[in-house]
MARVODREN-478005 format. One record per residue (C-alpha): residue in three letters; y negated, z, x. Coordinates in steps of 0.25 Angstrom, whole numbers, plus 5000, padded with zeros to 4 digits. Example, Ala and Ser with C-alpha at 12.3 -4.5 7.8 and 13.67 -1.06 7.14 Angstrom:
Ala501850315049;Ser500450295055;
//
This chain:
Unk462954465358;Unk461954555353;Unk461254545340;Unk460054465345;Unk460954365352;Unk461854355340;Unk460654325331;Unk460054225340;Unk461454155342;Unk461654145327;Unk460254095324;Unk460353985335;Unk461753945330;Unk461253925316;Unk459853875318;Unk459753805331;Unk458353865331;Unk457153805339;Unk456653945341;Unk457354085338;Unk456854225340;Unk457754345338;Unk456954475339;Unk457554615338;Unk456654705330;Unk457554825329;Unk456754915338;Unk455554895328;Unk456354955317;Unk457055065324;Unk457255185314;Unk456955095302;Unk457855065291;Unk458954965296;Unk458855015310;Unk460355035313;Unk460055075328;Unk460654955334;Unk459354895338;Unk459754765331;Unk459454785317;Unk458054705315;Unk457854565320;Unk456754455319;Unk457254315320;Unk456254185321;Unk456954055321;Unk456353915321;Unk457453805317;Unk457553675311;Unk458753735303;Unk457753795294;Unk457053665290;Unk456953655275;Unk457453795272;Unk456753905265;Unk456354035271;Unk457554105263;Unk458553995267;Unk458154015282;Unk458354165281;Unk459654145274;Unk460054045285;Unk459754155296;Unk460454265289;Unk461754175288;Unk461654135302;Unk461654275307;Unk462754305297;Unk463454445300;Unk462254485310;Unk461454505298;Unk462354625294;Unk461754695307;Unk460354655305;Unk459454745296;Unk458154665297;Unk457954515301;Unk456554455300;Unk456654305301;Unk455554195305;Unk456254065302;Unk455553925303;Unk456053785305;Unk455753705317;
//
């Protein structure tokens, strides 16, 4: 399973999202700080899930980081767009 599939699988398992987008932005950051040459260092994730109902922005971000677990050790940058629904 590659990094995108791993991220997608963990997010689906944790949040049963109505919508999820996982986008690899690593190519846009090639040669910048944090680019490890793997092509899998910078990611954008958008999730719409009822699991986020009543949670603050910080709580949602913490929940995503917890769901990704050890994958976070291999990610330099992760932008998140999280909404309930």
